[in-house]
Structures are given as structure tokens and as C-alpha cells.
N, C-alpha and C positions, 0 to 999 in steps of 0.2 A: 748521609750528607755531612754530619758532624765530623766523622772520621776523614772525609774528603777534605774539608776545610782545615782540619788540624794537620793533615799531611801537607797540604799546600803551604801553610805557614812554616812548618818544620823544614820542608824542602827549600823554601826561600831563605830561611835562616842559615841552613847548612851550605847552600851553594851560592847564595846571593842572587839567584834567579827564580822567578815563578816557574813551577813545573808546567810542561806541556800537558794537554788533556790525556794523551796516551800514558804518560808517566803516572798521573793520578789514578787512572783506571787500573793500571797494573798493580799499584799499591793498595787500592781500596776495593777492587772488585772481588767478587766471590771466587771466581775461578781464574787461574792463570791462562793466558792465551797460548796457543801452540806456536804462533808466529806473530811477530811485531814488525809489520812492513813499514819501516821508517827509514828515510835516507840517511846515509852516513853523516855524522856530525851533528845530529839533532838530539842526542842525549840518551841513546840506548844503554850505554854503560852506566850512566847515572841512574837510569830507570832500574836496571838489574840490581845494582848494588844498594842504592838507597831505598828502593821499594822493598827489597828483601829485608833490609834492616828494619824498616817500618813494620812490615808484616810480622817479623819475629817479635818486635817490641809490643805491638798492639793486639796480636792474636795469639792466645795461648794454644790454640789448636793447630798452629801453622808450623808443624815439624814434618816437612815433606821429604821423605827419603828419595822420592823421584826427582825433586828439584836438586837435592844435594848430588845425586848420581849424575844428573845431566850437566851440572856445572863442572864437576870433576872430569867428565868425559870431554866436554868442550875445552877444558884447560889442558888436556892431554895427560892427566894424572892417572 
């Protein structure tokens, strides 16, 4: 809960907006979801980038080669 509140404050400071619940779950949850079924324009890009930065900053154990590979594949690298 503390990490969740800290993320919400940090997200608002960075973007000027409070995060949607799905963004906070992505940043603070134990596991990454396989799919985020959210309509276009509601913050999936902010979720992916800012939640990834948050997890990298707050969790020493979050060095996921799977996530790195998936982001590279999706970018066409």
C-alpha cells in the first residue's frame, strides 16, 4: 500500500495527472499482466514507460530479460 501511494504521488508529479488504477497495479503489482485491456487514449504508454521506470527504481530484483526482449520485439528492433 505504501509503494502504491508513493507511485501515485510520483506519477502525478511527473504527468500532472493522478494514475488510473490499472497504471498503479502495473507499477506496484507482484507480476506483470499478459494483457492490459484498456481503450486507446487512456494511458497505456504512460503505464508502460513510467511503471517500468518505477519498478526499476523501487525494486532491486526487477531486471526482467523477458520484458526487455518483449519491448524490443514490439518496437521492431
